[in-house]
C-alpha positions in Angstrom: 14.6 -20.6 15.3 10.9 -19.8 16.8 8.4 -18.1 14.6 5.5 -16.6 16.2 2.8 -16.0 14.4 -0.4 -13.9 14.7 -3.2 -16.4 14.0 -7.2 -16.0 14.2 -7.7 -17.8 17.4 -4.7 -16.0 18.9 -0.5 -16.7 18.4 0.9 -19.9 18.1 4.7 -20.9 18.1 6.5 -23.0 15.6 9.8 -24.3 16.0 11.7 -24.4 12.7 15.2 -24.6 10.8 17.1 -21.7 9.7 18.3 -20.4 6.4 14.9 -20.9 4.9 13.4 -18.2 2.4 9.8 -17.0 4.9 7.6 -18.4 2.1 9.0 -21.7 2.3 9.0 -21.8 5.8 5.2 -20.9 6.0 4.7 -24.1 3.7 6.5 -26.1 6.1 4.8 -25.3 8.8 1.9 -25.9 6.9 2.8 -29.5 5.7 4.6 -30.5 8.9 3.3 -28.4 11.9 -0.4 -27.1 11.5 -2.4 -27.6 8.1 -4.9 -24.9 9.1 -2.0 -21.9 9.2 -3.9 -19.9 6.2 -1.8 -17.2 3.9 -1.9 -15.9 0.4 0.5 -16.6 -2.2 0.5 -16.7 -6.3 4.0 -16.1 -8.2 6.9 -16.8 -5.4 8.9 -14.9 -7.2 8.2 -11.0 -6.3 6.1 -10.1 -8.8 2.1 -10.5 -7.8 2.0 -8.8 -3.8 0.1 -11.9 -2.6 2.4 -12.9 -0.2 3.0 -9.3 1.7 2.0 -9.5 5.8 4.1 -8.1 8.7 7.1 -9.2 10.2 8.9 -7.8 13.4 6.2 -4.8 12.5 7.3 -3.8 9.2 5.5 -5.0 5.7 7.6 -7.9 3.7 7.2 -10.2 1.1 7.2 -13.5 2.0 8.7 -15.0 -1.0 11.5 -12.0 -1.3 12.5 -12.3 2.8 15.6 -14.3 3.7 15.5 -16.1 7.1 18.5 -16.3 9.8 18.7 -17.7 13.2 16.4 -14.8 15.4 13.2 -15.5 16.4 10.2 -13.5 14.1 7.1 -12.7 14.9 4.3 -12.6 11.7 1.2 -10.5 11.3 -2.0 -9.8 9.0 -1.3 -6.3 7.0 -2.7 -3.9 9.3 -6.0 -1.9 7.9 -7.5 -4.9 6.5 -10.1 -7.0 7.4 -8.7 -10.6 8.3 -9.9 -13.4 6.7 -8.0 -16.1 8.8 -4.5 -16.2 9.9 -2.2 -14.1 7.5 -4.8 -13.7 4.7 -6.5 -10.8 4.3 -9.0 -9.0 2.3 -8.1 -6.0 0.5 -12.1 -5.0 -0.9 -11.9 -1.6 1.2 -9.4 -0.2 -0.7 -11.0 -1.2 -4.2 -14.1 0.9 -3.0 -11.7 3.4 -2.2 -10.4 3.0 -5.6 -14.1 3.2 -6.9 -14.0 6.7 -4.9 -11.2 8.3 -6.2 -12.2 7.0 -9.7 -8.3 6.3 -10.0 -8.6 5.4 -13.6 -9.1 7.0 -17.3 -12.3 8.9 -16.2 -12.4 10.5 -19.9 -10.5 9.1 -22.5 -9.0 11.1 -26.0 -7.0 10.4 -28.8 -3.8 10.9 -27.7 -0.2 10.2 -29.1 1.9 8.4 -26.6 5.6 9.0 -26.8 8.3 6.7 -25.0 8.7 9.8 -22.8 5.3 9.4 -21.6 5.6 5.8 -20.9 9.0 6.8 -19.2 7.0 9.2 -17.1 4.2 7.0 -15.5 6.7 3.8 -15.4 7.4 3.8 -12.2 3.6 3.8 -10.6 2.9 1.6 -13.3 5.3 -1.1 -11.6 3.1 -1.3 -8.7 2.2 -5.1 -7.6 -0.6 -4.6 -5.9 0.6 -5.8 -2.2 -0.7 -2.8 -0.6 2.4 -2.6 2.0 2.1 1.0 1.7 -1.6 1.1 2.8 -0.7 -0.9 6.0 2.2 1.0 6.5 0.1 4.3 6.7 0.0 5.9 10.3 -3.1 8.1 9.3 -5.1 4.9 8.8 -5.2 4.5 12.7 -7.0 7.9 13.2 -8.9 7.7 10.2 -9.9 5.0 8.3 -11.8 7.0 5.6 -8.7 8.3 4.4 -8.3 7.3 0.8 -4.4 6.3 1.6 -1.0 6.1 -0.9 -1.9 3.4 -2.8 -4.9 4.7 -4.3 -3.5 8.6 -4.2 -0.3 6.9 -6.5 -2.6 5.4 -8.4 -4.7 8.9 -9.2 -1.0 10.5 -9.8 -0.4 8.0 -12.1 -3.4 8.7 -14.6 -2.9 12.4 -13.8 0.2 12.0 -16.1 -1.6 10.5 -18.6 -1.8 12.3 -21.5 -5.2 10.1 -22.8 -7.2 11.7 -19.6 -8.8 15.1 -20.9 -10.6 16.1 -17.6 -7.9 15.8 -14.8 -9.5 18.3 -12.8 -12.4 15.8 -12.2 -10.0 13.5 -10.7 -8.2 16.3 -8.6 -11.5 17.1 -7.2 -12.1 13.5 -5.5 -9.0 13.3 -3.6 -9.6 16.8 -1.2 -11.8 15.0 1.1 -10.1 12.0 3.1 -7.4 12.5 0.8 -3.8 14.6 -0.2 -4.5 17.1 2.8 -4.7 14.3 5.3 -1.2 12.8 4.7 1.6 13.5 7.2 4.3 13.2 4.8 5.8 10.7 7.0 7.4 8.7 4.4 6.8 5.4 5.6 4.4 4.0 2.6 7.9 5.0 0.4 9.9 2.7 2.8 7.5 0.2 2.6 7.1 -0.2 -1.3 9.2 -2.8 -2.7 9.1 -1.6 -5.7 10.7 2.0 -4.9 7.5 3.5 -5.4 7.3 7.2 -3.9 4.0 7.6 -2.6 4.8 10.6 -0.2 6.5 12.4 -3.6 3.3 11.6 -5.5 1.1 12.8 -3.1 3.4 16.1 -2.7 2.3 16.7 -7.0 -1.0 16.1 -6.1 -1.1 18.8 -3.6 0.7 21.1 -6.3 -1.3 20.5 -8.9 -4.3 21.5 -6.5 -3.0 24.3 -5.6 -3.0 25.3 -9.0 -6.5 24.4 -9.9 -7.3 26.9 -7.0 -7.8 24.5 -3.6 -5.8 25.0 -0.5 -5.1 22.5 2.4 -8.7 22.9 4.9 -6.4 22.2 7.5 -4.7 25.4 7.3 -8.2 27.4 7.7 -8.3 25.8 11.4 -5.4 26.6 12.8 -4.8 29.8 15.2 -1.8 31.9 14.7 -2.3 34.1 17.0 0.8 33.8 19.8 0.4 36.6 21.9 
């Protein structure tokens, strides 16, 4: 099989036997054909999210992807600074986490029950692969959009009984946030942990409406059809 890789200096092609795990194939290429090939890996078991990349236009975890005899094309994740070849820098997303302050801002004492834990269990299973961010088409036209990863983090902490001031978190996701999402669901499809950022964003819109916010895009739309 042929593996084509978008490297920093252009597309390179490699011939390899099929039947390999994608991450193992990359290590084999690095060992035998191109020792300059650069990519990220960590746990090698689908837990750390480090080996996320694009395979034929779709986000995958290399360590969890088996290869057939079909030729494939690999690229780095979209909307990230490429450090080299398939290795990307997540710093821009970390800055957006700061913008949205997606953590416990005003902690208060609270009794956490098992039901409370279950409410945030799915979102807490995020492995920080940022596949959802790469899959989001809004970022192609608005690089300041907070993105599904950050908004899902805000949603997770909005459910946390230890957060006393939920409104402050909601305030910070109005601009370049929940109303800019197109609800296409690509982020949900891309997530290897079955997190549903689309539904999280819809829930945040509902919470925002209860706090008096509304979709600013509706204010600029014309309904004069006659």
